[in-house]
C-alpha positions, 0 to 999 in steps of 0.5 A: 080882900083889901089891898096895900100899895107897895109904894108905902113899904119902907125897910128900916132897922128894928127898934132896940126893944122889939115887941109885936104890937096887936093889930100890926104886921111886922115884915122882915127882909132878910139877905141870904148872903152873909160873911163867913164869920156870921154864917158860922154863928148862924148855924149854931142857932138851928135845931138838930133837925134843921141841921140835918136838913141843911146837910142834905143839900147837894150844893153849898149855896143852897145849904147856906141860904137855908141855914141863914133863912132859918137862923134868921127866923129863929133869932127874930122869933126869939126877940118877940117871944123872950124865951130860951133858944131851946124852948123855941120848937115848931110843929107842922100843920096838916098841910105842912105849915110851920107853927109854934109848938104847944108850949108857945102857941098861947102867945098867939104869934103867927109867922110865915117864911118865904125865900127866893135866891138871895132874899128871904121874907118873914111875916109875923103877926099875932092872932091872925093867919098869915102868908108871904111869898117872894120871887125873883123876877127872872128874865129867862122864866117862861112866865107866859106858859105858866100863866096859861096853865095856872091863871084863871080865864079872867086873870089870863085875859087881863094878863094878855091885855097888858102891854108886853113890857108889863107882862113879866112884872104882872105875872110875878105880882099875880103869882106871889099874891096867889102863893101868899094867900094859899100859904096864909090858909095853910094849904100851900101848893096843895091848895088850888090857885083858882081859890083866889082871883087876882085882878090885874089893872092899869096899863101904866103901872101894874095894880093888883086886887083880889076878892076873897072875903075875910083876907087882906092882900098886902103888896110889898116892894122888896126892891132889887128885882124881886116881887113880894106879897103878904096875905093876912086874915081879917082886915087891913093892918099897918105894916112895919118893914124891917131889915134883918142883920145878924146880931154878931155883925151889928 
């Protein structure tokens, strides 16, 4: 599984005439904190099913994050697909991975969405399976206990060999990489975390590698104390990093 250096990730505004080029990956960084006027308009982008899901959240902050993330997903895909909002329909695969419904599946557009606290990440490509994961590097998270439970023996040994000041970052790099791989395969947490083994290396700066034939791991740098990873089917592809903003706020 080839690797992508996160230092090469840059985030910019999208081009005016957005198009999804062949053999590239577009990755969108989405802020889940939006002003009230933008939020009201974003709610209108959701399907009735999504609005029902949003209404079931107990806390308003979680409802708002869900609405913004899924409205962003819809607004971005509409730009690529050049279709009417009512035509943008999703279906779930056997393991729950969302895909475009049959009417738009012929476009070849594949996507995956992940969100953590105040940030979401969306990966979009054409003709290849894709998975993304983003996580806030939480200071109060018992990462050592989770690593002991879910990491392979080799991963755990490498993790514990790292200096203590690097272990928290190393955990989240490894975790997001595993999650992105399982999401790309379409299994999510129903899959086995040991299907992919991450190599943690370098006592100065945590580096990760993975050896799974037929997939490419792309480590991303979303900033603001977040770690993120993207896995795409096939060989390495160039990445376009974009920051999403609601059209109404532009």
